[in-house]
C-alpha positions in Angstrom: 111.9 83.8 75.0 109.9 86.0 77.4 110.8 85.6 81.0 107.5 86.6 82.5 104.1 88.1 81.8 101.7 86.8 79.2 103.4 84.0 77.2 100.7 83.2 74.7 102.0 84.8 71.5 98.6 85.5 70.1 97.4 87.3 73.2 100.7 89.2 73.8 100.7 90.4 70.2 97.0 91.5 70.3 97.6 93.4 73.6 100.6 95.2 72.0 98.3 96.5 69.3 95.8 98.2 71.7 95.6 101.9 72.1 93.8 104.4 74.3 90.0 103.8 74.5 90.3 100.4 72.7 88.0 97.8 74.4 88.8 94.3 75.5 86.1 91.8 76.3 87.2 89.2 78.8 84.5 86.6 78.8 83.4 83.2 80.1 83.0 80.2 77.9 79.3 80.8 77.2 79.4 84.5 76.2 78.3 85.0 72.6 81.3 86.4 70.7 80.4 89.1 68.3 81.6 89.1 64.7 84.4 91.5 64.0 86.9 91.7 66.9 90.1 89.7 67.1 89.5 86.7 69.3 92.1 84.9 71.4 90.4 81.8 72.7 92.2 80.5 75.8 89.4 78.0 76.8 90.8 74.5 77.4 88.3 72.8 79.6 85.3 74.0 81.7 86.9 76.3 84.3 90.3 76.3 82.7 91.7 78.9 82.6 89.4 80.7 85.1 88.1 84.2 84.6 90.0 85.3 87.7 93.4 84.0 86.3 92.9 85.6 83.0 91.6 88.9 84.3 94.5 89.2 86.8 97.1 88.5 84.1 95.5 91.1 81.8 95.4 93.7 84.5 99.1 93.3 85.1 99.7 94.1 81.4 97.0 96.8 80.6 96.2 100.2 81.8 92.5 100.2 82.4 90.5 103.4 82.7 87.0 102.0 82.7 85.0 98.8 82.7 81.5 97.5 82.0 80.0 94.3 83.4 76.6 92.8 83.7 74.5 93.9 86.7 73.4 90.3 87.1 76.9 89.3 88.3 76.2 90.7 91.8 73.6 88.0 92.6 74.6 85.2 90.2 78.4 85.2 90.7 79.6 87.0 93.9 83.2 85.8 93.4 83.4 87.5 90.0 81.5 90.5 91.3 84.2 90.9 94.0 87.0 90.8 91.4 85.2 93.4 89.3 84.5 95.7 92.2 88.1 97.0 92.2 88.2 98.0 88.6 88.4 101.7 87.9 85.2 103.3 86.6 83.2 100.1 86.8 79.7 100.5 85.3 77.0 97.8 85.6 74.5 97.3 82.9 71.9 94.6 82.0 73.6 91.5 80.5 71.8 92.1 77.2 73.3 95.6 77.0 76.7 94.2 77.7 76.3 91.8 74.8 75.4 94.8 72.5 78.4 96.9 73.8 80.8 94.0 73.3 80.3 94.5 69.5 82.6 97.5 69.8 85.5 95.5 71.4 88.7 95.4 69.5 89.8 92.2 71.2 87.9 89.3 72.8 89.7 87.0 75.3 87.6 83.9 76.0 88.3 82.0 79.1 87.2 78.5 80.1 85.1 80.0 83.0 81.9 78.0 83.6 80.3 80.3 86.2 77.7 82.7 85.0 78.2 86.4 84.1 82.0 86.2 84.4 82.4 88.9 81.6 83.8 92.4 81.6 84.5 94.9 78.9 87.7 96.8 79.7 88.5 100.2 78.3 92.2 100.8 77.8 93.9 103.9 79.3 97.3 105.3 78.9 100.3 104.9 81.2 101.4 108.5 81.4 
């Protein structure tokens, strides 16, 4: 049994399959999930697990070289905006554009987050 890190076997396995430039959509419970990408649905109840908890856990496991989030997050969800501000290469786009871009994700990780615009598309980097 794993001692630490992500214990969810579906998520751990999906992360291990990612390569350079693959995209991971980390989204709230209300984000439309596009057809195509592998989905790991962690949502249990409204707010559980939170966007912050899942994003923090993923950032401990992944090398991220870029990120895209909805511009609307700045006004509608300052807490999520603060979390996203530290991401490398963060680019803000209209929410509708984020939905379109999410179609290119290789993996979608759905949280139970109930606050608006708690979504980010992460682009994987390399560790060397």
